[in-house]
PyMOL Python script that loads the backbone (N, CA, C, O; Angstrom):
from pymol import cmd

cmd.read_pdbstr("""\
ATOM      1  N   MET A   1      23.264 245.813 129.536  1.00  0.00           N
ATOM      2  CA  MET A   1      23.939 246.827 128.756  1.00  0.00           C
ATOM      3  C   MET A   1      23.520 248.207 129.235  1.00  0.00           C
ATOM      4  O   MET A   1      22.351 248.445 129.536  1.00  0.00           O
ATOM      5  N   LYS A   2      24.477 249.103 129.302  1.00  0.00           N
ATOM      6  CA  LYS A   2      24.190 250.465 129.710  1.00  0.00           C
ATOM      7  C   LYS A   2      23.957 251.314 128.471  1.00  0.00           C
ATOM      8  O   LYS A   2      24.725 251.251 127.511  1.00  0.00           O
ATOM      9  N   ILE A   3      22.907 252.098 128.498  1.00  0.00           N
ATOM     10  CA  ILE A   3      22.621 252.989 127.388  1.00  0.00           C
ATOM     11  C   ILE A   3      23.535 254.205 127.518  1.00  0.00           C
ATOM     12  O   ILE A   3      23.576 254.833 128.576  1.00  0.00           O
ATOM     13  N   PRO A   4      24.268 254.545 126.457  1.00  0.00           N
ATOM     14  CA  PRO A   4      25.160 255.702 126.557  1.00  0.00           C
ATOM     15  C   PRO A   4      24.353 256.981 126.711  1.00  0.00           C
ATOM     16  O   PRO A   4      23.263 257.128 126.158  1.00  0.00           O
ATOM     17  N   LYS A   5      24.925 257.902 127.483  1.00  0.00           N
ATOM     18  CA  LYS A   5      24.261 259.186 127.694  1.00  0.00           C
ATOM     19  C   LYS A   5      24.249 259.952 126.384  1.00  0.00           C
ATOM     20  O   LYS A   5      25.281 260.117 125.733  1.00  0.00           O
ATOM     21  N   GLN A   6      23.078 260.413 126.012  1.00  0.00           N
ATOM     22  CA  GLN A   6      22.964 261.148 124.769  1.00  0.00           C
ATOM     23  C   GLN A   6      23.270 262.613 125.023  1.00  0.00           C
ATOM     24  O   GLN A   6      22.912 263.167 126.063  1.00  0.00           O
ATOM     25  N   GLU A   7      23.932 263.227 124.069  1.00  0.00           N
ATOM     26  CA  GLU A   7      24.263 264.636 124.157  1.00  0.00           C
ATOM     27  C   GLU A   7      23.646 265.337 122.964  1.00  0.00           C
ATOM     28  O   GLU A   7      23.661 264.815 121.850  1.00  0.00           O
ATOM     29  N   TYR A   8      23.104 266.521 123.200  1.00  0.00           N
ATOM     30  CA  TYR A   8      22.402 267.250 122.156  1.00  0.00           C
ATOM     31  C   TYR A   8      23.000 268.639 122.000  1.00  0.00           C
ATOM     32  O   TYR A   8      23.485 269.231 122.965  1.00  0.00           O
ATOM     33  N   THR A   9      22.962 269.149 120.784  1.00  0.00           N
ATOM     34  CA  THR A   9      23.467 270.489 120.535  1.00  0.00           C
ATOM     35  C   THR A   9      22.515 271.509 121.154  1.00  0.00           C
ATOM     36  O   THR A   9      21.337 271.233 121.382  1.00  0.00           O
ATOM     37  N   ALA A  10      23.059 272.692 121.417  1.00  0.00           N
ATOM     38  CA  ALA A  10      22.246 273.767 121.984  1.00  0.00           C
ATOM     39  C   ALA A  10      21.112 274.133 121.030  1.00  0.00           C
ATOM     40  O   ALA A  10      19.998 274.424 121.465  1.00  0.00           O
ATOM     41  N   GLU A  11      21.399 274.119 119.730  1.00  0.00           N
ATOM     42  CA  GLU A  11      20.376 274.462 118.737  1.00  0.00           C
ATOM     43  C   GLU A  11      19.224 273.469 118.762  1.00  0.00           C
ATOM     44  O   GLU A  11      18.059 273.854 118.665  1.00  0.00           O
ATOM     45  N   PHE A  12      19.558 272.180 118.894  1.00  0.00           N
ATOM     46  CA  PHE A  12      18.536 271.138 118.950  1.00  0.00           C
ATOM     47  C   PHE A  12      17.633 271.353 120.154  1.00  0.00           C
ATOM     48  O   PHE A  12      16.410 271.269 120.042  1.00  0.00           O
ATOM     49  N   LYS A  13      18.235 271.631 121.309  1.00  0.00           N
ATOM     50  CA  LYS A  13      17.457 271.865 122.527  1.00  0.00           C
ATOM     51  C   LYS A  13      16.545 273.077 122.362  1.00  0.00           C
ATOM     52  O   LYS A  13      15.370 273.041 122.729  1.00  0.00           O
ATOM     53  N   GLU A  14      17.104 274.149 121.806  1.00  0.00           N
ATOM     54  CA  GLU A  14      16.320 275.370 121.631  1.00  0.00           C
ATOM     55  C   GLU A  14      15.130 275.146 120.702  1.00  0.00           C
ATOM     56  O   GLU A  14      14.028 275.624 120.972  1.00  0.00           O
ATOM     57  N   LEU A  15      15.353 274.422 119.615  1.00  0.00           N
ATOM     58  CA  LEU A  15      14.261 274.151 118.679  1.00  0.00           C
ATOM     59  C   LEU A  15      13.173 273.290 119.327  1.00  0.00           C
ATOM     60  O   LEU A  15      11.983 273.514 119.107  1.00  0.00           O
ATOM     61  N   ALA A  16      13.589 272.309 120.121  1.00  0.00           N
ATOM     62  CA  ALA A  16      12.619 271.453 120.801  1.00  0.00           C
ATOM     63  C   ALA A  16      11.788 272.274 121.786  1.00  0.00           C
ATOM     64  O   ALA A  16      10.570 272.109 121.862  1.00  0.00           O
ATOM     65  N   VAL A  17      12.444 273.156 122.538  1.00  0.00           N
ATOM     66  CA  VAL A  17      11.740 273.999 123.512  1.00  0.00           C
ATOM     67  C   VAL A  17      10.789 274.957 122.791  1.00  0.00           C
ATOM     68  O   VAL A  17       9.674 275.189 123.258  1.00  0.00           O
ATOM     69  N   LYS A  18      11.218 275.508 121.667  1.00  0.00           N
ATOM     70  CA  LYS A  18      10.361 276.419 120.899  1.00  0.00           C
ATOM     71  C   LYS A  18       9.081 275.719 120.436  1.00  0.00           C
ATOM     72  O   LYS A  18       8.004 276.314 120.440  1.00  0.00           O
ATOM     73  N   ARG A  19       9.209 274.453 120.037  1.00  0.00           N
ATOM     74  CA  ARG A  19       8.027 273.711 119.586  1.00  0.00           C
ATOM     75  C   ARG A  19       7.037 273.519 120.728  1.00  0.00           C
ATOM     76  O   ARG A  19       5.825 273.598 120.525  1.00  0.00           O
ATOM     77  N   VAL A  20       7.555 273.265 121.931  1.00  0.00           N
ATOM     78  CA  VAL A  20       6.670 273.103 123.088  1.00  0.00           C
ATOM     79  C   VAL A  20       6.002 274.433 123.417  1.00  0.00           C
ATOM     80  O   VAL A  20       4.802 274.478 123.690  1.00  0.00           O
ATOM     81  N   LYS A  21       6.774 275.510 123.393  1.00  0.00           N
ATOM     82  CA  LYS A  21       6.222 276.826 123.719  1.00  0.00           C
ATOM     83  C   LYS A  21       5.268 277.327 122.634  1.00  0.00           C
ATOM     84  O   LYS A  21       4.448 278.210 122.885  1.00  0.00           O
ATOM     85  N   ALA A  22       5.375 276.768 121.435  1.00  0.00           N
ATOM     86  CA  ALA A  22       4.475 277.154 120.351  1.00  0.00           C
ATOM     87  C   ALA A  22       3.114 276.478 120.469  1.00  0.00           C
ATOM     88  O   ALA A  22       2.205 276.760 119.688  1.00  0.00           O
ATOM     89  N   GLY A  23       2.977 275.581 121.450  1.00  0.00           N
ATOM     90  CA  GLY A  23       1.676 274.983 121.673  1.00  0.00           C
ATOM     91  C   GLY A  23       1.608 273.475 121.540  1.00  0.00           C
ATOM     92  O   GLY A  23       0.601 272.872 121.910  1.00  0.00           O
ATOM     93  N   GLN A  24       2.651 272.856 121.024  1.00  0.00           N
ATOM     94  CA  GLN A  24       2.633 271.400 120.925  1.00  0.00           C
ATOM     95  C   GLN A  24       2.867 270.807 122.311  1.00  0.00           C
ATOM     96  O   GLN A  24       3.523 271.418 123.154  1.00  0.00           O
ATOM     97  N   THR A  25       2.332 269.626 122.537  1.00  0.00           N
ATOM     98  CA  THR A  25       2.542 268.987 123.836  1.00  0.00           C
ATOM     99  C   THR A  25       3.963 268.445 123.919  1.00  0.00           C
ATOM    100  O   THR A  25       4.568 268.086 122.910  1.00  0.00           O
ATOM    101  N   ALA A  26       4.480 268.395 125.143  1.00  0.00           N
ATOM    102  CA  ALA A  26       5.835 267.886 125.349  1.00  0.00           C
ATOM    103  C   ALA A  26       5.922 266.430 124.901  1.00  0.00           C
ATOM    104  O   ALA A  26       6.937 266.010 124.344  1.00  0.00           O
ATOM    105  N   GLY A  27       4.864 265.660 125.142  1.00  0.00           N
ATOM    106  CA  GLY A  27       4.860 264.255 124.739  1.00  0.00           C
ATOM    107  C   GLY A  27       4.967 264.085 123.234  1.00  0.00           C
ATOM    108  O   GLY A  27       5.713 263.233 122.749  1.00  0.00           O
ATOM    109  N   ALA A  28       4.218 264.901 122.493  1.00  0.00           N
ATOM    110  CA  ALA A  28       4.229 264.793 121.031  1.00  0.00           C
ATOM    111  C   ALA A  28       5.587 265.207 120.459  1.00  0.00           C
ATOM    112  O   ALA A  28       6.113 264.556 119.557  1.00  0.00           O
ATOM    113  N   VAL A  29       6.142 266.287 120.990  1.00  0.00           N
ATOM    114  CA  VAL A  29       7.445 266.755 120.507  1.00  0.00           C
ATOM    115  C   VAL A  29       8.527 265.724 120.844  1.00  0.00           C
ATOM    116  O   VAL A  29       9.381 265.417 120.013  1.00  0.00           O
ATOM    117  N   ALA A  30       8.481 265.196 122.067  1.00  0.00           N
ATOM    118  CA  ALA A  30       9.477 264.206 122.492  1.00  0.00           C
ATOM    119  C   ALA A  30       9.420 262.971 121.600  1.00  0.00           C
ATOM    120  O   ALA A  30      10.455 262.463 121.169  1.00  0.00           O
ATOM    121  N   LYS A  31       8.220 262.494 121.325  1.00  0.00           N
ATOM    122  CA  LYS A  31       8.067 261.306 120.477  1.00  0.00           C
ATOM    123  C   LYS A  31       8.578 261.587 119.072  1.00  0.00           C
ATOM    124  O   LYS A  31       9.251 260.750 118.470  1.00  0.00           O
ATOM    125  N   ASP A  32       8.258 262.758 118.555  1.00  0.00           N
ATOM    126  CA  ASP A  32       8.663 263.132 117.209  1.00  0.00           C
ATOM    127  C   ASP A  32      10.185 263.230 117.082  1.00  0.00           C
ATOM    128  O   ASP A  32      10.749 262.868 116.049  1.00  0.00           O
ATOM    129  N   LEU A  33      10.851 263.721 118.139  1.00  0.00           N
ATOM    130  CA  LEU A  33      12.300 263.920 118.099  1.00  0.00           C
ATOM    131  C   LEU A  33      13.087 262.745 118.678  1.00  0.00           C
ATOM    132  O   LEU A  33      14.317 262.757 118.664  1.00  0.00           O
ATOM    133  N   GLY A  34      12.388 261.737 119.185  1.00  0.00           N
ATOM    134  CA  GLY A  34      13.068 260.582 119.745  1.00  0.00           C
ATOM    135  C   GLY A  34      13.678 260.857 121.103  1.00  0.00           C
ATOM    136  O   GLY A  34      14.736 260.325 121.439  1.00  0.00           O
ATOM    137  N   LEU A  35      13.005 261.691 121.884  1.00  0.00           N
ATOM    138  CA  LEU A  35      13.484 262.056 123.217  1.00  0.00           C
ATOM    139  C   LEU A  35      12.631 261.398 124.288  1.00  0.00           C
ATOM    140  O   LEU A  35      11.539 260.898 124.019  1.00  0.00           O
ATOM    141  N   ILE A  36      13.150 261.410 125.499  1.00  0.00           N
ATOM    142  CA  ILE A  36      12.351 261.039 126.653  1.00  0.00           C
ATOM    143  C   ILE A  36      11.593 262.298 127.067  1.00  0.00           C
ATOM    144  O   ILE A  36      12.169 263.384 127.137  1.00  0.00           O
ATOM    145  N   GLU A  37      10.317 262.147 127.336  1.00  0.00           N
ATOM    146  CA  GLU A  37       9.481 263.312 127.625  1.00  0.00           C
ATOM    147  C   GLU A  37      10.017 264.121 128.795  1.00  0.00           C
ATOM    148  O   GLU A  37       9.996 265.351 128.752  1.00  0.00           O
ATOM    149  N   GLN A  38      10.497 263.453 129.841  1.00  0.00           N
ATOM    150  CA  GLN A  38      10.996 264.178 131.007  1.00  0.00           C
ATOM    151  C   GLN A  38      12.229 265.011 130.669  1.00  0.00           C
ATOM    152  O   GLN A  38      12.422 266.085 131.238  1.00  0.00           O
ATOM    153  N   THR A  39      13.057 264.534 129.759  1.00  0.00           N
ATOM    154  CA  THR A  39      14.221 265.305 129.330  1.00  0.00           C
ATOM    155  C   THR A  39      13.775 266.615 128.697  1.00  0.00           C
ATOM    156  O   THR A  39      14.329 267.676 128.984  1.00  0.00           O
ATOM    157  N   LEU A  40      12.772 266.531 127.836  1.00  0.00           N
ATOM    158  CA  LEU A  40      12.253 267.730 127.185  1.00  0.00           C
ATOM    159  C   LEU A  40      11.634 268.675 128.209  1.00  0.00           C
ATOM    160  O   LEU A  40      11.810 269.890 128.119  1.00  0.00           O
ATOM    161  N   ARG A  41      10.918 268.131 129.172  1.00  0.00           N
ATOM    162  CA  ARG A  41      10.335 268.980 130.224  1.00  0.00           C
ATOM    163  C   ARG A  41      11.432 269.698 131.018  1.00  0.00           C
ATOM    164  O   ARG A  41      11.282 270.862 131.389  1.00  0.00           O
ATOM    165  N   ASN A  42      12.531 268.992 131.269  1.00  0.00           N
ATOM    166  CA  ASN A  42      13.662 269.609 131.972  1.00  0.00           C
ATOM    167  C   ASN A  42      14.258 270.748 131.152  1.00  0.00           C
ATOM    168  O   ASN A  42      14.638 271.782 131.702  1.00  0.00           O
ATOM    169  N   TRP A  43      14.339 270.559 129.845  1.00  0.00           N
ATOM    170  CA  TRP A  43      14.863 271.614 128.981  1.00  0.00           C
ATOM    171  C   TRP A  43      13.956 272.835 129.001  1.00  0.00           C
ATOM    172  O   TRP A  43      14.438 273.967 129.028  1.00  0.00           O
ATOM    173  N   VAL A  44      12.642 272.612 128.988  1.00  0.00           N
ATOM    174  CA  VAL A  44      11.697 273.730 129.017  1.00  0.00           C
ATOM    175  C   VAL A  44      11.853 274.487 130.332  1.00  0.00           C
ATOM    176  O   VAL A  44      11.873 275.718 130.350  1.00  0.00           O
ATOM    177  N   LYS A  45      11.963 273.748 131.425  1.00  0.00           N
ATOM    178  CA  LYS A  45      12.138 274.368 132.735  1.00  0.00           C
ATOM    179  C   LYS A  45      13.445 275.165 132.786  1.00  0.00           C
ATOM    180  O   LYS A  45      13.477 276.275 133.318  1.00  0.00           O
ATOM    181  N   ALA A  46      14.515 274.602 132.236  1.00  0.00           N
ATOM    182  CA  ALA A  46      15.810 275.283 132.212  1.00  0.00           C
ATOM    183  C   ALA A  46      15.749 276.533 131.336  1.00  0.00           C
ATOM    184  O   ALA A  46      16.351 277.555 131.664  1.00  0.00           O
ATOM    185  N   ALA A  47      15.023 276.447 130.223  1.00  0.00           N
ATOM    186  CA  ALA A  47      14.890 277.599 129.333  1.00  0.00           C
ATOM    187  C   ALA A  47      14.137 278.717 130.028  1.00  0.00           C
ATOM    188  O   ALA A  47      14.487 279.888 129.880  1.00  0.00           O
ATOM    189  N   ASP A  48      13.109 278.369 130.784  1.00  0.00           N
ATOM    190  CA  ASP A  48      12.356 279.373 131.521  1.00  0.00           C
ATOM    191  C   ASP A  48      13.229 280.065 132.565  1.00  0.00           C
ATOM    192  O   ASP A  48      13.043 281.245 132.861  1.00  0.00           O
ATOM    193  N   ALA A  49      14.183 279.316 133.120  1.00  0.00           N
ATOM    194  CA  ALA A  49      15.098 279.878 134.122  1.00  0.00           C
ATOM    195  C   ALA A  49      16.307 280.544 133.464  1.00  0.00           C
ATOM    196  O   ALA A  49      17.143 281.124 134.157  1.00  0.00           O
ATOM    197  N   GLY A  50      16.410 280.468 132.132  1.00  0.00           N
ATOM    198  CA  GLY A  50      17.530 281.069 131.419  1.00  0.00           C
ATOM    199  C   GLY A  50      18.812 280.271 131.514  1.00  0.00           C
ATOM    200  O   GLY A  50      19.901 280.819 131.342  1.00  0.00           O
ATOM    201  N   LYS A  51      18.696 278.978 131.788  1.00  0.00           N
ATOM    202  CA  LYS A  51      19.875 278.135 131.973  1.00  0.00           C
ATOM    203  C   LYS A  51      19.845 276.909 131.071  1.00  0.00           C
ATOM    204  O   LYS A  51      20.342 275.850 131.454  1.00  0.00           O
ATOM    205  N   LEU A  52      19.282 277.033 129.905  1.00  0.00           N
ATOM    206  CA  LEU A  52      19.125 275.864 129.034  1.00  0.00           C
ATOM    207  C   LEU A  52      20.459 275.237 128.654  1.00  0.00           C
ATOM    208  O   LEU A  52      20.603 274.016 128.716  1.00  0.00           O
ATOM    209  N   ASN A  53      21.425 276.041 128.267  1.00  0.00           N
ATOM    210  CA  ASN A  53      22.693 275.492 127.807  1.00  0.00           C
ATOM    211  C   ASN A  53      23.660 275.239 128.948  1.00  0.00           C
ATOM    212  O   ASN A  53      24.632 274.503 128.778  1.00  0.00           O
ATOM    213  N   GLY A  54      23.414 275.829 130.099  1.00  0.00           N
ATOM    214  CA  GLY A  54      24.285 275.624 131.246  1.00  0.00           C
ATOM    215  C   GLY A  54      25.595 276.377 131.108  1.00  0.00           C
ATOM    216  O   GLY A  54      26.084 276.595 130.000  1.00  0.00           O
ATOM    217  N   ALA A  55      26.157 276.770 132.230  1.00  0.00           N
ATOM    218  CA  ALA A  55      27.424 277.496 132.221  1.00  0.00           C
ATOM    219  C   ALA A  55      28.550 276.535 131.887  1.00  0.00           C
ATOM    220  O   ALA A  55      28.688 275.490 132.523  1.00  0.00           O
ATOM    221  N   GLY A  56      29.354 276.883 130.892  1.00  0.00           N
ATOM    222  CA  GLY A  56      30.493 276.049 130.508  1.00  0.00           C
ATOM    223  C   GLY A  56      30.083 274.708 129.946  1.00  0.00           C
ATOM    224  O   GLY A  56      30.807 273.721 130.078  1.00  0.00           O
ATOM    225  N   GLY A  57      28.918 274.671 129.319  1.00  0.00           N
ATOM    226  CA  GLY A  57      28.427 273.410 128.765  1.00  0.00           C
ATOM    227  C   GLY A  57      29.357 272.869 127.690  1.00  0.00           C
ATOM    228  O   GLY A  57      30.006 273.629 126.972  1.00  0.00           O
ATOM    229  N   LYS A  58      29.411 271.587 127.594  1.00  0.00           N
ATOM    230  CA  LYS A  58      30.266 270.922 126.614  1.00  0.00           C
ATOM    231  C   LYS A  58      29.677 271.112 125.220  1.00  0.00           C
ATOM    232  O   LYS A  58      28.475 270.935 125.019  1.00  0.00           O
ATOM    233  N   VAL A  59      30.511 271.465 124.278  1.00  0.00           N
ATOM    234  CA  VAL A  59      30.066 271.641 122.897  1.00  0.00           C
ATOM    235  C   VAL A  59      29.980 270.268 122.252  1.00  0.00           C
ATOM    236  O   VAL A  59      30.923 269.478 122.303  1.00  0.00           O
ATOM    237  N   VAL A  60      28.825 269.998 121.643  1.00  0.00           N
ATOM    238  CA  VAL A  60      28.589 268.703 121.017  1.00  0.00           C
ATOM    239  C   VAL A  60      28.355 268.933 119.533  1.00  0.00           C
ATOM    240  O   VAL A  60      27.503 269.732 119.144  1.00  0.00           O
ATOM    241  N   THR A  61      29.114 268.229 118.715  1.00  0.00           N
ATOM    242  CA  THR A  61      28.940 268.367 117.275  1.00  0.00           C
ATOM    243  C   THR A  61      27.735 267.539 116.831  1.00  0.00           C
ATOM    244  O   THR A  61      27.352 266.591 117.517  1.00  0.00           O
ATOM    245  N   PRO A  62      27.144 267.882 115.708  1.00  0.00           N
ATOM    246  CA  PRO A  62      26.019 267.081 115.199  1.00  0.00           C
ATOM    247  C   PRO A  62      26.408 265.615 114.967  1.00  0.00           C
ATOM    248  O   PRO A  62      25.580 264.721 115.140  1.00  0.00           O
ATOM    249  N   GLU A  63      27.652 265.371 114.582  1.00  0.00           N
ATOM    250  CA  GLU A  63      28.104 263.994 114.368  1.00  0.00           C
ATOM    251  C   GLU A  63      28.118 263.218 115.680  1.00  0.00           C
ATOM    252  O   GLU A  63      27.721 262.054 115.722  1.00  0.00           O
ATOM    253  N   GLN A  64      28.579 263.868 116.754  1.00  0.00           N
ATOM    254  CA  GLN A  64      28.588 263.222 118.067  1.00  0.00           C
ATOM    255  C   GLN A  64      27.170 262.936 118.537  1.00  0.00           C
ATOM    256  O   GLN A  64      26.901 261.883 119.116  1.00  0.00           O
ATOM    257  N   MET A  65      26.263 263.878 118.286  1.00  0.00           N
ATOM    258  CA  MET A  65      24.874 263.702 118.672  1.00  0.00           C
ATOM    259  C   MET A  65      24.260 262.513 117.922  1.00  0.00           C
ATOM    260  O   MET A  65      23.563 261.692 118.519  1.00  0.00           O
ATOM    261  N   GLU A  66      24.518 262.425 116.628  1.00  0.00           N
ATOM    262  CA  GLU A  66      23.980 261.330 115.822  1.00  0.00           C
ATOM    263  C   GLU A  66      24.576 259.993 116.261  1.00  0.00           C
ATOM    264  O   GLU A  66      23.863 258.993 116.343  1.00  0.00           O
ATOM    265  N   LEU A  67      25.863 259.973 116.539  1.00  0.00           N
ATOM    266  CA  LEU A  67      26.517 258.752 116.993  1.00  0.00           C
ATOM    267  C   LEU A  67      25.916 258.280 118.317  1.00  0.00           C
ATOM    268  O   LEU A  67      25.675 257.087 118.504  1.00  0.00           O
ATOM    269  N   SER A  68      25.679 259.205 119.218  1.00  0.00           N
ATOM    270  CA  SER A  68      25.085 258.867 120.504  1.00  0.00           C
ATOM    271  C   SER A  68      23.674 258.305 120.315  1.00  0.00           C
ATOM    272  O   SER A  68      23.305 257.318 120.951  1.00  0.00           O
ATOM    273  N   ARG A  69      22.892 258.936 119.442  1.00  0.00           N
ATOM    274  CA  ARG A  69      21.534 258.471 119.171  1.00  0.00           C
ATOM    275  C   ARG A  69      21.549 257.075 118.564  1.00  0.00           C
ATOM    276  O   ARG A  69      20.741 256.224 118.936  1.00  0.00           O
ATOM    277  N   LEU A  70      22.463 256.840 117.632  1.00  0.00           N
ATOM    278  CA  LEU A  70      22.547 255.534 116.985  1.00  0.00           C
ATOM    279  C   LEU A  70      22.988 254.438 117.957  1.00  0.00           C
ATOM    280  O   LEU A  70      22.508 253.308 117.879  1.00  0.00           O
ATOM    281  N   ARG A  71      23.896 254.772 118.864  1.00  0.00           N
ATOM    282  CA  ARG A  71      24.312 253.793 119.872  1.00  0.00           C
ATOM    283  C   ARG A  71      23.138 253.407 120.762  1.00  0.00           C
ATOM    284  O   ARG A  71      22.928 252.228 121.047  1.00  0.00           O
ATOM    285  N   ALA A  72      22.375 254.404 121.201  1.00  0.00           N
ATOM    286  CA  ALA A  72      21.223 254.120 122.046  1.00  0.00           C
ATOM    287  C   ALA A  72      20.194 253.285 121.297  1.00  0.00           C
ATOM    288  O   ALA A  72      19.610 252.364 121.868  1.00  0.00           O
ATOM    289  N   GLU A  73      19.967 253.597 120.023  1.00  0.00           N
ATOM    290  CA  GLU A  73      19.019 252.830 119.219  1.00  0.00           C
ATOM    291  C   GLU A  73      19.504 251.393 119.029  1.00  0.00           C
ATOM    292  O   GLU A  73      18.708 250.455 119.063  1.00  0.00           O
ATOM    293  N   ASN A  74      20.804 251.226 118.831  1.00  0.00           N
ATOM    294  CA  ASN A  74      21.375 249.892 118.659  1.00  0.00           C
ATOM    295  C   ASN A  74      21.153 249.049 119.913  1.00  0.00           C
ATOM    296  O   ASN A  74      20.788 247.877 119.814  1.00  0.00           O
ATOM    297  N   ILE A  75      21.367 249.627 121.071  1.00  0.00           N
ATOM    298  CA  ILE A  75      21.150 248.909 122.333  1.00  0.00           C
ATOM    299  C   ILE A  75      19.677 248.538 122.488  1.00  0.00           C
ATOM    300  O   ILE A  75      19.355 247.423 122.897  1.00  0.00           O
ATOM    301  N   ARG A  76      18.783 249.475 122.158  1.00  0.00           N
ATOM    302  CA  ARG A  76      17.351 249.213 122.265  1.00  0.00           C
ATOM    303  C   ARG A  76      16.941 248.074 121.333  1.00  0.00           C
ATOM    304  O   ARG A  76      16.165 247.201 121.722  1.00  0.00           O
ATOM    305  N   LEU A  77      17.457 248.080 120.114  1.00  0.00           N
ATOM    306  CA  LEU A  77      17.111 247.028 119.152  1.00  0.00           C
ATOM    307  C   LEU A  77      17.660 245.669 119.581  1.00  0.00           C
ATOM    308  O   LEU A  77      17.009 244.647 119.364  1.00  0.00           O
ATOM    309  N   LYS A  78      18.839 245.644 120.182  1.00  0.00           N
ATOM    310  CA  LYS A  78      19.388 244.385 120.689  1.00  0.00           C
ATOM    311  C   LYS A  78      18.499 243.820 121.790  1.00  0.00           C
ATOM    312  O   LYS A  78      18.260 242.614 121.845  1.00  0.00           O
ATOM    313  N   ARG A  79      18.009 244.700 122.667  1.00  0.00           N
ATOM    314  CA  ARG A  79      17.110 244.251 123.740  1.00  0.00           C
ATOM    315  C   ARG A  79      15.817 243.690 123.157  1.00  0.00           C
ATOM    316  O   ARG A  79      15.329 242.650 123.598  1.00  0.00           O
ATOM    317  N   GLU A  80      15.266 244.388 122.163  1.00  0.00           N
ATOM    318  CA  GLU A  80      14.043 243.904 121.530  1.00  0.00           C
ATOM    319  C   GLU A  80      14.271 242.548 120.878  1.00  0.00           C
ATOM    320  O   GLU A  80      13.402 241.678 120.939  1.00  0.00           O
ATOM    321  N   CYS A  81      15.419 242.361 120.260  1.00  0.00           N
ATOM    322  CA  CYS A  81      15.743 241.091 119.622  1.00  0.00           C
ATOM    323  C   CYS A  81      15.808 239.972 120.658  1.00  0.00           C
ATOM    324  O   CYS A  81      15.312 238.873 120.411  1.00  0.00           O
ATOM    325  N   GLU A  82      16.410 240.238 121.805  1.00  0.00           N
ATOM    326  CA  GLU A  82      16.494 239.244 122.882  1.00  0.00           C
ATOM    327  C   GLU A  82      15.095 238.868 123.373  1.00  0.00           C
ATOM    328  O   GLU A  82      14.816 237.694 123.616  1.00  0.00           O
ATOM    329  N   ILE A  83      14.230 239.847 123.516  1.00  0.00           N
ATOM    330  CA  ILE A  83      12.859 239.579 123.961  1.00  0.00           C
ATOM    331  C   ILE A  83      12.152 238.686 122.948  1.00  0.00           C
ATOM    332  O   ILE A  83      11.472 237.730 123.322  1.00  0.00           O
ATOM    333  N   LEU A  84      12.315 238.999 121.665  1.00  0.00           N
ATOM    334  CA  LEU A  84      11.675 238.197 120.624  1.00  0.00           C
ATOM    335  C   LEU A  84      12.209 236.768 120.595  1.00  0.00           C
ATOM    336  O   LEU A  84      11.451 235.823 120.377  1.00  0.00           O
ATOM    337  N   LYS A  85      13.510 236.609 120.814  1.00  0.00           N
ATOM    338  CA  LYS A  85      14.088 235.263 120.858  1.00  0.00           C
ATOM    339  C   LYS A  85      13.483 234.463 122.003  1.00  0.00           C
ATOM    340  O   LYS A  85      13.138 233.293 121.833  1.00  0.00           O
ATOM    341  N   LYS A  86      13.356 235.089 123.163  1.00  0.00           N
ATOM    342  CA  LYS A  86      12.793 234.396 124.324  1.00  0.00           C
ATOM    343  C   LYS A  86      11.328 234.052 124.095  1.00  0.00           C
ATOM    344  O   LYS A  86      10.875 232.971 124.471  1.00  0.00           O
ATOM    345  N   ALA A  87      10.586 234.966 123.480  1.00  0.00           N
ATOM    346  CA  ALA A  87       9.179 234.715 123.210  1.00  0.00           C
ATOM    347  C   ALA A  87       9.026 233.587 122.192  1.00  0.00           C
ATOM    348  O   ALA A  87       8.147 232.737 122.335  1.00  0.00           O
ATOM    349  N   THR A  88       9.862 233.574 121.184  1.00  0.00           N
ATOM    350  CA  THR A  88       9.810 232.510 120.176  1.00  0.00           C
ATOM    351  C   THR A  88      10.108 231.164 120.809  1.00  0.00           C
ATOM    352  O   THR A  88       9.421 230.180 120.535  1.00  0.00           O
ATOM    353  N   ALA A  89      11.119 231.117 121.646  1.00  0.00           N
ATOM    354  CA  ALA A  89      11.464 229.862 122.334  1.00  0.00           C
ATOM    355  C   ALA A  89      10.316 229.397 123.233  1.00  0.00           C
ATOM    356  O   ALA A  89      10.014 228.206 123.298  1.00  0.00           O
ATOM    357  N   TYR A  90       9.687 230.335 123.915  1.00  0.00           N
ATOM    358  CA  TYR A  90       8.577 230.005 124.820  1.00  0.00           C
ATOM    359  C   TYR A  90       7.400 229.428 124.046  1.00  0.00           C
ATOM    360  O   TYR A  90       6.857 228.387 124.417  1.00  0.00           O
ATOM    361  N   PHE A  91       7.005 230.108 122.964  1.00  0.00           N
ATOM    362  CA  PHE A  91       5.852 229.635 122.210  1.00  0.00           C
ATOM    363  C   PHE A  91       6.154 228.368 121.409  1.00  0.00           C
ATOM    364  O   PHE A  91       5.259 227.554 121.179  1.00  0.00           O
ATOM    365  N   ALA A  92       7.388 228.198 120.991  1.00  0.00           N
ATOM    366  CA  ALA A  92       7.758 226.965 120.285  1.00  0.00           C
ATOM    367  C   ALA A  92       7.670 225.777 121.226  1.00  0.00           C
ATOM    368  O   ALA A  92       7.240 224.695 120.827  1.00  0.00           O
ATOM    369  N   ARG A  93       8.069 225.972 122.452  1.00  0.00           N
ATOM    370  CA  ARG A  93       8.025 224.905 123.442  1.00  0.00           C
ATOM    371  C   ARG A  93       6.577 224.599 123.817  1.00  0.00           C
ATOM    372  O   ARG A  93       6.235 223.446 124.079  1.00  0.00           O
ATOM    373  N   GLU A  94       5.725 225.626 123.845  1.00  0.00           N
ATOM    374  CA  GLU A  94       4.322 225.469 124.228  1.00  0.00           C
ATOM    375  C   GLU A  94       3.526 224.690 123.189  1.00  0.00           C
ATOM    376  O   GLU A  94       2.591 223.972 123.546  1.00  0.00           O
ATOM    377  N   THR A  95       3.872 224.814 121.921  1.00  0.00           N
ATOM    378  CA  THR A  95       3.105 224.148 120.865  1.00  0.00           C
ATOM    379  C   THR A  95       3.490 222.693 120.672  1.00  0.00           C
ATOM    380  O   THR A  95       2.771 221.960 119.993  1.00  0.00           O
ATOM    381  N   LEU A  96       4.592 222.253 121.244  1.00  0.00           N
ATOM    382  CA  LEU A  96       5.010 220.853 121.067  1.00  0.00           C
ATOM    383  C   LEU A  96       4.230 219.901 121.908  1.00  0.00           C
ATOM    384  O   LEU A  96       4.473 218.695 121.863  1.00  0.00           O
TER     385      LEU A  96
END
""", "prot")
cmd.dss("prot")
cmd.show_as("cartoon", "prot")
cmd.util.cbc("prot")
cmd.orient("prot")
């Protein structure tokens, strides 16, 4: 399964970058916001260059952002469920 590309509002990106610049670590902010740390680092780098939102960037509504996040979470949970099924089958076979 392919994880859908997540899209974030400009305000969300700006707030995340502000938290990093305020002294929090990128890892802590990323974990708190459900981001990949490298994505947040890229945003900080883009903000420093004055290109955080990008020229002609696509406008993303909060509903679209939430839908994208939920789709990615759904895919992640399905993968975790598959892993648990395989582990259960493995250990059930081992105990017989």
